[in-house]
C-alpha positions in Angstrom: 0.0 0.0 0.0 1.3 3.4 -0.9 2.4 5.8 1.9 -0.5 7.7 3.4 -3.0 5.8 1.2 -6.1 4.8 3.3 -7.0 1.1 3.2 -10.1 0.3 1.0 -12.9 -2.0 2.0 -15.6 -3.2 -0.2 -19.0 -4.0 1.5 -21.7 -6.0 -0.3 -25.2 -5.1 0.7 -23.7 -1.9 2.0 -26.6 0.6 1.7 -28.4 -0.4 4.9 -28.6 -2.8 7.7 -25.6 -4.8 8.7 -23.8 -3.6 5.6 -24.2 0.0 6.6 -23.1 -0.8 10.1 -20.0 -2.5 8.9 -19.2 0.5 6.5 -19.7 3.1 9.1 -17.3 1.3 11.6 -14.8 0.8 8.8 -15.0 4.5 8.0 -14.3 5.4 11.6 -11.4 3.0 11.5 -9.8 4.9 8.6 -11.0 3.0 5.6 -12.4 4.3 2.2 -15.5 2.4 1.1 -16.8 0.8 -2.0 -20.5 -0.1 -1.5 -22.2 -2.8 -3.7 -26.0 -2.9 -3.7 -28.9 -3.3 -5.9 -30.2 0.3 -5.7 -28.6 3.7 -5.5 -31.6 5.2 -3.9 -32.2 7.9 -1.1 -31.2 5.2 1.5 -27.9 4.6 -0.3 -27.2 8.3 -0.8 -27.7 8.9 3.0 -25.3 6.2 3.9 -22.8 7.6 1.5 -23.2 11.1 3.0 -22.8 9.7 6.5 -19.6 7.9 5.5 -18.2 11.0 3.9 -19.0 12.9 7.1 -16.9 10.4 8.9 -14.0 11.1 6.6 -14.2 8.4 4.1 -14.1 8.5 0.3 -17.0 6.5 -1.0 -17.9 4.8 -4.3 -21.3 3.2 -5.0 -21.5 0.3 -7.5 -24.8 -1.1 -8.5 -24.6 -4.8 -8.6 -26.5 -8.0 -7.8 -24.3 -10.7 -6.2 -26.6 -13.4 -7.7 -25.7 -12.4 -11.2 -22.4 -14.3 -11.5 -21.8 -13.3 -15.1 -21.1 -9.8 -14.0 -18.8 -10.7 -11.1 -15.4 -10.2 -13.0 -16.4 -6.7 -14.1 -17.9 -5.8 -10.7 -14.8 -6.9 -8.9 -12.5 -5.0 -11.2 -14.7 -1.8 -10.9 -14.4 -2.2 -7.1 -10.6 -2.6 -7.4 -10.3 0.4 -9.7 -12.4 2.7 -7.6 -9.5 3.6 -5.2 -6.6 1.5 -6.6 -6.9 -1.8 -4.8 -8.9 -3.6 -2.1 -7.6 -4.3 1.3 -10.9 -5.9 2.7 -14.0 -7.6 1.3 -17.0 -7.8 3.7 -19.3 -10.4 2.2 -22.4 -9.2 3.8 -25.2 -9.2 1.2 -28.0 -11.6 2.0 -31.6 -12.2 2.1 -34.2 -13.7 4.4 -36.5 -16.4 3.3 -39.4 -15.3 1.1 -41.8 -17.0 3.5 -41.7 -19.3 6.5 -41.8 -23.0 5.6 -40.2 -26.3 6.6 -38.4 -29.0 4.8 -41.7 -30.5 3.8 -43.1 -27.4 2.2 -40.1 -25.6 1.0 -40.3 -24.9 -2.8 -37.3 -25.1 -5.2 -37.9 -21.5 -6.1 -37.7 -20.2 -2.6 -34.6 -22.4 -2.0 -32.8 -21.1 -5.1 -33.7 -17.5 -4.4 -32.1 -17.6 -1.0 -29.0 -19.7 -1.8 -28.3 -17.9 -5.1 -27.6 -14.7 -3.0 -26.5 -15.9 0.3 -24.2 -18.7 -0.9 -23.6 -19.2 -4.6 -23.4 -15.5 -5.5 -21.3 -14.6 -2.4 -18.8 -17.6 -3.2 -18.2 -16.4 -6.7 -17.9 -12.7 -6.0 -15.5 -13.6 -3.3 -13.6 -15.7 -5.8 -13.4 -12.8 -8.3 -12.1 -10.4 -5.7 -9.7 -13.0 -4.3 -8.2 -13.6 -7.8 -7.4 -9.8 -8.1 -5.8 -9.7 -4.5 -3.7 -12.8 -5.2 -2.7 -11.4 -8.7 -1.6 -8.2 -7.0 1.1 -10.1 -4.9 1.7 -9.9 -1.2 1.4 -6.6 0.6 2.8 -5.1 3.8 -0.8 -4.0 4.5 -3.2 -6.2 6.4 -5.5 -7.7 3.8 -8.7 -9.7 4.6 -12.0 -11.1 3.8 -14.9 -11.2 6.2 -17.9 -13.6 5.6 -21.0 -12.5 7.5 -22.8 -15.8 8.4 -25.3 -16.1 11.2 -26.1 -18.1 14.3 -28.4 -19.9 11.9 -25.2 -21.6 10.7 -25.3 -23.9 13.6 -28.6 -23.2 15.4 -31.5 -25.1 13.7 -34.6 -23.2 13.0 -37.1 -25.5 11.3 -39.2 -22.6 9.8 -36.3 -21.2 7.7 -34.4 -24.2 6.2 -32.9 -22.5 3.2 -31.5 -19.8 5.3 -29.9 -22.2 7.8 -28.5 -24.3 4.8 -27.0 -21.2 3.1 -25.3 -19.9 6.3 -24.0 -23.2 7.3 -22.5 -23.8 3.9 -21.2 -20.2 3.8 -19.2 -20.9 7.1 -17.5 -23.9 5.2 -16.9 -21.3 2.3 -15.1 -19.0 4.8 -12.8 -21.9 5.9 -12.1 -23.0 2.4 -11.1 -19.4 1.4 -9.0 -19.1 4.6 -6.8 -22.1 3.9 -6.4 -21.1 0.3 -5.5 -17.6 0.8 -3.4 -17.8 4.0 -0.2 -18.3 1.9 -0.9 -15.2 0.0 -1.1 -13.2 3.2 -4.9 -12.7 2.9 -6.7 -13.2 6.3 -10.2 -14.6 6.2 -12.7 -14.3 9.0 -16.2 -15.3 9.8 -18.6 -13.2 11.8 -21.8 -14.9 13.1 -24.4 -12.3 14.1 -27.2 -13.2 16.5 -30.5 -11.2 16.9 -29.6 -7.9 15.3 -32.2 -5.2 14.9 -32.3 -4.5 11.1 -35.1 -4.3 8.4 -34.6 -8.0 7.8 -35.6 -8.8 11.3 -38.1 -6.2 12.1 -40.0 -5.5 8.9 -42.1 -7.4 6.4 -44.2 -10.6 6.4 -42.8 -13.3 8.5 -40.3 -11.1 10.2 -39.3 -12.7 13.5 -39.5 -9.6 15.7 -42.0 -11.1 18.2 -40.2 -14.4 18.5 -37.0 -12.8 19.0 -38.3 -10.4 21.7 -39.9 -13.3 23.5 -36.6 -15.2 23.3 -34.8 -12.2 24.8 -37.5 -11.8 27.5 -37.1 -15.4 28.5 -33.4 -14.9 29.2 -31.9 -16.7 26.3 -29.6 -13.8 25.4 -27.5 -13.1 28.4 -27.0 -9.4 27.6 -30.8 -9.2 27.6 -31.0 -6.9 24.5 -31.2 -6.8 20.7 -27.9 -6.5 18.9 -27.4 -3.4 16.9 -25.8 -2.8 13.5 -22.8 -1.1 15.1 -22.1 -4.3 17.2 -21.5 -6.2 14.1 -19.7 -3.2 12.5 -17.2 -2.8 15.2 -16.4 -6.4 15.2 -15.8 -6.4 11.4 -13.7 -3.2 11.6 -11.5 -4.8 14.3 -10.9 -7.8 12.1 -10.3 -5.8 8.9 -7.8 -3.6 10.8 -5.8 -6.6 11.9 -6.9 -6.4 15.4 -6.9 -10.2 15.7 -4.1 -11.3 13.4 -3.7 -14.7 14.6 -7.4 -15.6 14.3 -8.4 -17.2 11.1 -11.8 -18.5 9.9 -13.1 -19.6 13.3 -16.5 -18.0 13.9 -16.5 -14.7 15.9 -19.9 -14.6 17.5 -21.7 -11.3 17.9 -24.8 -12.6 19.6 -24.9 -11.2 23.4 -24.0 -14.7 24.6 -26.9 -16.5 23.1 -24.7 -19.4 21.7 -23.2 -20.2 25.0 -23.8 -23.8 25.8 -25.4 -24.5 29.1 -26.3 -27.6 31.1 
């Protein structure tokens, strides 16, 4: 990395929710940002304005991670925005279209979820990784962060496709970690718990009431919802090299929900 050049992070699904939380924390940590999302709308423009107010340079790229044919061009555009990529945050994801179980889940609902959460994320990470490897080793800390979920290892029978996509994405993180380690690229996995976002609090089938009941019953030791900034600060710490000897093992941001008890 050139002297005095700020590190660059790419955040997929960066216009709102966890992506916005990650981008804001990265900006506060000194990163410039490339946001990839479906729509450059008022929400995206507000996020960009907030990032710029935090001192970051920002580039928005319109892209759909499920559209694999466009990944090479999208990755190159992200690379060219500020002359390289130091961190890719694989955050873009979707909730199930509707609640179902393994007996009622349709192929269309399954494909919609896994095409974004798993297949698209894998191949976009591949496209960016190829650019990072081709650039050669760097003195700067370079990383990839995969945002999975507590659904990667907590079974929720009403959202099978989501659980499958996140469990598989956890394996993807480990595969990239072992492949990229020799190139000086650190790969991390972050598993959010019950985080207050549009995905968890809005729309048909949103699990708001179930989550609040879970919290009220004492299943989350910190006794609160997680916030976007909780995940963002974790990602920024990892991207900044704050845990340099931690590779691929899940970092839980769940208020203690995943602690096994007798």
